[in-house]
N, C-alpha and C positions, 0 to 999 in steps of 0.2 A: 538830160534828165534823168530817165529810165538808168542807162548806160552805171551816172554815178552813185544813183541810192541802188543797182546792185553791185557798186563794187565795196560800197560801206557794208550791204548787211553781209557780202563776204570776208571782209575786215572784220565786223564785228564779232560773225563767224567763228574765223580762225581763234579771234581772242579769246570767245566762252571753248572752243577746247583747248587751248594753251595750259587755260586755268584750272581746265578737268583733268587735264592730265597731271598737271603737278597738283592737287588734291589727290591721285591717285598714288604716283610716285610717296607723297607724304605718310597716304596711309599705310602705304610696303614699309616704309624707311621707321614709322613707331614702331610697327612689329617685332623688324628687325630689333629693337633698341631693348627689350624683355631682357632686364639680365644674367638670365639662364636659357638652356637649347631648349625648345620645346620637344621632348617626345613625341608626340602624336605627329610631328610635321612631317615623320620619315613614313616612308609606303614604301620604300626598298631599300637595301643597306647598302652606302656609301664609304667611298673610299677615303680616307683619314686626307685632308689636305686637299679634296675636288672641290669645286667652286659649281652650284648650279647655275646654269646660265639661263636668264630669262632677257627676249629682247627688247629693247625699249620701245615704247608705242611712238610711233613716226608719224609726225605730221605733217600736213600738203605747207607748202610756206607758199603764199600766195600775195597781193599787196607789195606795199610799200616798209609793214611795216618787219620787223625781225621778232622770230621769237626762240627764246631760248630752252630750248628743256632740258632739264634737270638731268644729272646724274641716275643713271638706272643703278641701282641699291640690290648689291646680288648676298640673298640669306649668305651668311656664316655657314659653315659646317658641324651642324651635329656628333657628336660622337656615338659614333660605330658598336654597334651593341656586338660583345665578344661572346664566344663561345670556347666550351672546353676546347682544346685543341687546334684553335683556327692562329693563322699566323697574321699576323697584322701588316694592313699593305702597307706599301711606300709610302710617305708623301710627297705627292707630286705638283707641280710647278702652275698654279691657277692660270687661264688662259682667256681671262677676260683682258679686257683692252681698258677697261677704265682701274687709275690708280685705288692701292685697299688702303687704308689706313690703318697701321699696326694698335691691335689695341691690347693691356691688360690680360694675361691669361690667368682662368682661374683653375683650383682641381677637381678632379670630378668628387660628386660626394663618398658615393659606395664604391666603383670600379676604378682603377688609375690603373692607368700603361705608363712604363719607362718610357723614357725619353721623346712623351710627347704629353705637350700639355693642347687644349681644347679654348679656340679662338673666343673671346668674349667680342660679345654683339656690336654690330657692327652701329656706328655714328649716321647721324640725319648729316647731307650734304645740304649747302644750302643754293638756289638757284642765281644763277651768277650772268653776266654778257660773256657771250663772246670773248670778251676784250678782257673779261675779269682772269687773272693768277690762278693756274689751277694747283692743286695741296701736293705739296710735295708726295713721292711715291716712296713706301718705306718695304726693300724685299721683305717675304716669308721668312720663317725660322727653316734652317736648313732641313733637308731631309734623312733620315735611319731609315737605315734598312735591317737592324737589328729584331728579332722574329721573338716572342714570348710565346709559349705554351701556354698560360694559365693565366688567371688576375690574382692579383695581389690582395686582398682584404685588409683593410682597415676593421677592426673588431672593439678596438677602445682595448688596452691593456698590454701588461710587457711581454714584449714577445722572452719565450723562452726558448730558443733555440742559438746555436751563433756560435766563435768560440770569445773565452769569457777570460778578461784579465787576473792576472794573478793576485791572489786576498793578500790582502794581509797576516800579519802577527797574529789578529783576531778574528782570524778566519770568515774576515768579508770578503765578499764577492765585489769588489771594486769595480762595477757595470751602472752603466745608466739607462742596461736594456735589462737587467733581470735581477732578481735577487731569492738565489737559493741557499746562500750558506749559512752555517753556523754563525751566528749574527749575537753580540752583546753590545762594544761598542762600536757602531755606526762608522759607516768608510767614509775618510777627507772629501769622495769622491760626490756626495750625494747632497743634497740640496738641502742646506740648511746646516751642515755640517762645517765651522772648521777646518784650517790645514794645520793648527796647533795641538800641541802632546798632549791630548787632555788626556785625564786618569783614566788608566786600561781599566774596561770591566769587559773579561772577554770572554764571559757568557765559559767562563772556568769553572763548574761548582760538582760534586761531588753529587751523589744520590741524597735527597733532602739536603742538597745544596740550594745557593740561588743565584739568581739573574735576575738582569732587567725582563727580560725573555721568558725562560722558561727556568728558573729555580736553580741552574746551576747544572739541572740535565739537559739542559741545551732548546735550541728553538731555532728547527727548520720553516725556515717559512719558505711555503711551494712559490710561484710566479702565479700561481691560476686565484691568490689566495684563498687556498683553501684549507690550510694552518692546519697539517695534518699530525697526527699522532707525533709522538714523541717517546720512543722506547728505549729502554735505558738495562743494560745488564751487570753485573759486578761479579768477580773471583778474587777472593781473598785468603791468604794464610793469616792461620794465629800461631800466637804464642803465648800460652797464657798459663798463669797458674792464681791459690787461690791461699789467701793468710791461713798462720796457723793454728789448726783446732786449742780448746780448750787440752789446759796440760794435764795426763793424768798417768800415775807409776805405775808399773808395772810387775817389773822385778829389781831386787836390791841381793846386795853382795856383801856376807859378813865375814869379813879374814879373823879368824882365832875366834876365842871363848867372850863375848863378853862381861864386861866389870858388874853387870848383876841382868839377873833374870825377872820380871820379863824385860823383853827391849827393845825399842822403838826403832826403825833404821832411820840414819842420816840423811840428808838429801848426799851426802859424798859418797854413801853407798848404793845409789839407785842404780842401776845398770840397763834398764830399758825402759823407754819414757814414747809418750807422741812425739818429744822431741826426736826419737829416732826415725819415726816415720813422716814426716813433716813434709809436705807436699812439693813433689819438682815443677820443675815446667812442664810443660805438655801441648805436643802441637794441636790443631782443630784447623777447621777452614769453614768458611760463609759464602753464602751465594745470595744475590740482590738483582730481583729483576722486578719492571713494573712499567707504568705508560702513564702520561699524561691524558690529563680529561678535561671533560667541561667548554664551555662556553667561549673560544680562544676571547681577549680584549685585544686592543690598537693602544700599544705599545711601541708604536716602532716610528721615531721622530725623527728621521731622514726619508724620509718618504717610501719604505713599503705599508705594504697591504694591510698585516696586520701581524699580532705580536707574542704573543702565546697564551695558551692553556691552562689554567687557572689552576690549577688542581693535578695531584697523583696519585696513583695508590702503586704501592711496592711489597713485596713478598721478602721473605727476610727469615733467611737458618743459617744457622750454625752451629756449630759443636765442638764440643773438645773430647777428645781421646782419653781414654781411661788413662787413668795415674792409678797403677799399682805403685806401693811403699812395702820393704818389707825388714823387721830386725831381726835378730837372733843371739840369744846366748844361751850359753850351756855350762858348763860344771863338769868336772870333772873329780871323780869318787878319790880319797885318799890324801887331798891336801889340806889343807888347815882351813879355806875358805870354803862357804854352805851358800847357795843361792834359795832364796825364800821366795813366794809369789806374794804379788802384792794386789789381787780381787779378791775380794769377799765373798764367799760362794755360802752363809750361812744360811739355812732351810735345804739344802739341796746334801743327797747323800750319792754316793756311789760303791758300787757293787763291781769289784772287778774281774772275777769270775762268771759275774753272772747268774751263779749258783743259788744268790737268797738263804745263803749262811751255809757255804762251805769256809775255807780256809781263811779267803776276803768277803766276810760277811758287808753288810749295807753299814759303812762310814760314810763319817760326814767328807762329802769332798776336799770342802779348808784343807783338811792331814794331806789328801793326798797330792796337792798342789803345793804342799808344807808351808799355810799361808804363815807371814814373818810380821802378820803386826795386830801384837807384838810379837817375837820372838820368843819360844819355849826353852826350857834347859830341853834339847833332844836326851839326853841320858835319863828322863824319867820318863821317859815317851815308848810304851811297848810299842814293838809291833812299827819300828820309825819306816818313814819314808823318805826318800829323797825325791829333791827336782834334779831332773839330770840336765833339761834345754827348755826354753822358751822363746816362743814366737810370738811376732804380730805383726798383722798385716793389714795395708787399707788400702782401699779402692776409690777411685770417684773419678767420674763421669757429668759432663753435661748437656741437652741437648733443646736448643731455642728456636723456637719458631713464632712469624710476627707476621700482620698484618697490619699495614699504615698505610694511614692517609695526611697529602701533603698539601698546603693551601701558600702556592707565592704569591710574590711575595706579603708580610705585613708589614715591613717595613723596611726602611733604607730605599731600595732603588725602585722597592713599589708604590711609593709615594708623590712619583708622577711623572718620572722614566725623563733627566733634563735632557734635551735634546744635546745628544754630541759627548756630552760629559755627564755619563751616571756615577751614584753614590760605588765606590769601591763594597761600598757594605749591605749586605742587605739578611734580612732575618725570615725566615717561613716557619709558617706552626706545621705541627705534627699533632696525632691521633691515633690510636690503633687498640687494636688488641691484640697482647703477647700468652703465650703458652710456654713454661720456664720449667723444665724437669732436670733435678738432681738427683740420683742414685751413687751411695755412698757406703761403702761394707766395711767392715772393723773385725779383721778376723786374731781371737788370741787363741792361741795354742800351747797344750803341755805336755811335756813326757816324764815319765815320772814310775821310779822304782821302789817295791819295797824293799827292806831288809832291817840291816839292825847292827850294833857294833858289840861282837862277845867280848871285844877289850883289847885285841888285837887290830881294831882299825873297822872301819866301817864298809860292811860287804853287803851287798842284794842279795833274795832271798836264793832259795834254788831256782832255776829254769827262769830268773826275771834278770833283765840285764844291766851288766855293771856297766853299761855305757848308752851317749845317745849314738842311733846308728842311724842317722842324717832319714829327713824329710817326712817324719810324722807319718809314718805308714798308718792308715785307717782300719790294718786287719789283726793291730797287737792292741789289745788292750789299752794298754800304757798308754797310748795315746788320747787328751783328754783336749775336745773343742770347744770353743764357746764362739757362735755365728751371729753379728749382728747386722741387721742391714733396714737402712732407711731413704726411703724416699721422698720426697718433696716435689709435687704439683702443683703448680701457679697459675693460675688464668684471671685475667683482669684487663683489664683499660689502663692505660696510657697516655700522660700529655705533654708533649715537648715542643722543641723548637730548634733548626741550625742555623746555624753563623757562619755566615763566608765573607772574608775579605781577600780582596783583591789586592796583593802587593807586587806584582808584577804582570807581564804581559799573558806569563804561563804558569802561573804560579799564585798557588791561593792557600792560606790556611783557613780551616774551618774545625767549626766544635757544635756538635751533635749530643745533645742532650735530654732525655726523657725521665718518666719518672711516675708511676702510679700505685694503685691497692688492689692489689688480687687476693682471690683467698686460693689457699695451699690445703689442699687436698694428699696429708701426710700418712705413711704407712711405717710398719715398724713390725718384724718378725725377729724375734731371737730364740735360738735353738744352743741349749748345750745338752753333749752327746760324748758317749767315744767311741774307737777302735774296736774292733773284735765282738767279742763278748762280754764285754763290760757293759754296764747299764746305769742311768745317771735319771735320778728321780728326787719329785719333791718328795720333803722330811714327811709333809700332813695327810699328802693324798697317794703317794706312791707312785705315781704317773710320771711319763715323759718330761722331759723341760721343753715346751717347744710353745713360745705365748705371739701369738698372731693378735696387731692394733692397730684403730689406724683413727685420725682427728683431722677435722676440720678449722684451722683456724685462721687469721688475718696474716699478710703478708707485706710489706712497703718495700718496691724498689726503684732502686733511681740510677740510671747510666750514665756517663758521660764518653764522649770518644774527642777528644780532639788530633789532630797533626797536618799536615800539607798534601795540598796535592801536584802535580806536575802536567800539564797538556800536554800531551807528546803529537796531537794532529787535532785536527776536528771534533772526530769522533772517540780519542783514546786519552785514557786518561791512568796518568800512574798515583797509586797514594800509602802514606801511612803516616800512623797513627798510635795511640795509644789509648787503650779503653779501661775503664771503671764501672766495673758493677756492684754495689753495695747493697744488700736484701737480707731485711730483719725479720723474727717469725717465721725461722727454719728448725728445725729437727736435726742434730746431726746423729752420726753415730756414736763417737765417743761418751755425748749428755745421755745416753738410755742405760749406761750400767747401772745397774740398782744401786743400793746403799748394802738390801740384803732380799732375799730371797722367799718372803715368807708366805709368798702367797702370787699365781698366777695373775691376781687383779691388780696389787702392786704391782709387778712387775711392764704388766701391759700399760701401766702411766706413761704419755709420752710427754717429753719435752723439749717444746717448741721456743723457748726462750730465747734462742741463741743467734745469734748472725754470720754471713759471711762477706767476705769482698772477693770477688774474680776480677783479677785486671793481667794485661799484658798488651805484645803489640799485635798489630793489624797491618799486613800491608797488602796488594792488593793492584789490579788492575780493572779497569770500569769500560763503560763501550756505552756510546748514544747512536742511534739509529731512527 
């Protein structure tokens, strides 16, 4: 009886111990079922794929009952800490005798070693009888011997290294890993971009041009989403001219003896006028440079991180070389023709020898230039004077300096950046300041000789030249000079816009225009003088004739430039355009010739009611970087 009770107690004890062992195994398995490895469990570094062996608890078997011990669950290895320069250990086959069920792998959140995936947590095994079927064994992944010297970090962003495929005609970098090209129409490989041939807007605009990303100045999109500034630079050659100045007559030639005196020369007798000194085409140069600025706007519909800086500044300088024109008319003594001057110098005297009362005392200057409006009968004039030569010269030059600010774009593509198919038309706004200086000269020279007709033909006085010696030497009192210099210096604010229309992958039509109101500071200087000892003076005062005056007026300026651009590369463009600049409220040299010389105050009045048009070709090359 006692033995039977002992046997029963032993049986119950074994059963309790078996239940306790199952609880321990269950707790251990629950710990291993946490979905991510617990780094706190690592005490010493382990090789990849090495299992920690834990011996199962051994229970003594007594009595008639058979206790099945659940299989021990081995903890799966944790990702080994990896340091710089350490070589990854080889994966080894586990030595555990228990079968291991393959679990789904996962990627390490921060550090990932190629060709290795950390195993997922194990699954709990249920307690079975010895006769129950064991689970099928799945072999572990094959080991690899590849070694790595540094970890690969995934920081969230596009990689900026590696070979990139060739871009398309729009300079798009066809890549799924980075976007660093000059982009306008996105490449078809980007998400959201179809593969159709959308209307190309290839980011090919000029300075002040427009595009979806940087208004024709380009939009370099850095892979780090920094949207760096876009710098641009252009060099151009100019070939321009100006419209003809107002018409003025300078000399006439009358053949023979008029039917009656006084005689007014008709238009067919005019031999020298402003038509003979019409402005010619002149060369010039232009330089532009600037940069984008402002907070970038996200205008990238196909996967980029930023689009463009919305504004740009540019500095513009252009200048036209001085255009010089000259016309000369001469007369020969002894023929039937006689040349007459047509500028009225009433109010001025001339003393040819400067003696103040000698042989050639002060006489009206009109006598020395043989003023012919009207022509008087020379036979009734004592101490006659003949005009042997008249020369007219003109000089013109222009210099321009601007500081402009451009806003990208205000119409067209800027309305929303339609994904993959941006509008081919874009409009930018412009405002700025301009300084424009125009320098014009008009020079009238006469060469004269006194003499008379004693009945055998006209002959000069003794010691006086009988023909034009050439060059209007300023050492001879026979040379008389009238110089007019006028400067217009305009400063003002201008407003305008730039229109770009993409007609092909590399061809752009553009039209730039601006207008403004300017303050015009006008300065004028007139001087009438003679060579040698000759003296020209005011009739009323006897002072030398030199008048300097200035005036401030209001001018209006409008400019338009229309042309075509051809994109040679992503950074270089060739342009050809025609430019027209119209200016009102300016003073021109020919308009400053007074109708009379009664006083310096009258001569000093500046006529600024004229206008001028500059026009011509502009060709050049532009860079952006």
